[in-house]
Legacy VTK file of the C-alpha trace (Angstrom):
# vtk DataFile Version 3.0
C-alpha trace
ASCII
DATASET POLYDATA
POINTS 43 float
2.627 -27.319 -11.565
2.722 -23.725 -12.841
-0.934 -23.247 -11.872
-0.215 -24.476 -8.350
2.675 -22.010 -8.019
0.491 -19.127 -9.258
-2.221 -20.035 -6.740
0.389 -20.150 -3.982
1.742 -16.705 -4.936
-1.755 -15.171 -5.087
-2.663 -16.702 -1.727
0.573 -15.439 -0.186
0.006 -11.921 -1.523
-3.577 -11.933 -0.231
-2.405 -13.056 3.206
0.288 -10.358 3.268
-2.249 -7.671 2.299
-4.652 -8.963 4.943
-1.933 -8.931 7.594
-0.907 -5.382 6.642
-4.521 -4.173 6.787
-4.975 -5.937 10.119
-1.884 -4.220 11.534
-3.088 -0.838 10.263
-6.515 -1.398 11.826
-4.907 -2.511 15.088
-2.722 0.603 15.082
-5.776 2.808 14.561
-7.600 1.075 17.424
-4.602 1.614 19.712
-4.155 5.213 18.547
-7.831 6.213 18.789
-7.952 6.674 22.609
-4.744 8.743 22.488
-6.237 10.976 19.802
-9.509 11.329 21.742
-7.671 12.850 24.716
-7.145 16.623 24.226
-4.202 16.786 26.670
-2.024 14.256 24.851
0.681 16.886 24.217
1.544 15.648 20.694
0.903 19.010 19.046
LINES 1 44
43 0 1 2 3 4 5 6 7 8 9 10 11 12 13 14 15 16 17 18 19 20 21 22 23 24 25 26 27 28 29 30 31 32 33 34 35 36 37 38 39 40 41 42
C-alpha cells in the first residue's frame, strides 16, 4: 500500500511539473510574436 501511495505521489509531481513546463512553453509561444515586433511599446 505504501508503494502504491509513493508511485501516486511521484506521478502527480511529474504531471504537475509537466503542466507547469507546458504552460511556460505556451506563454513563450504567445509572447514570441509580441517580442518580435519592434513597436510593441513595452520599453
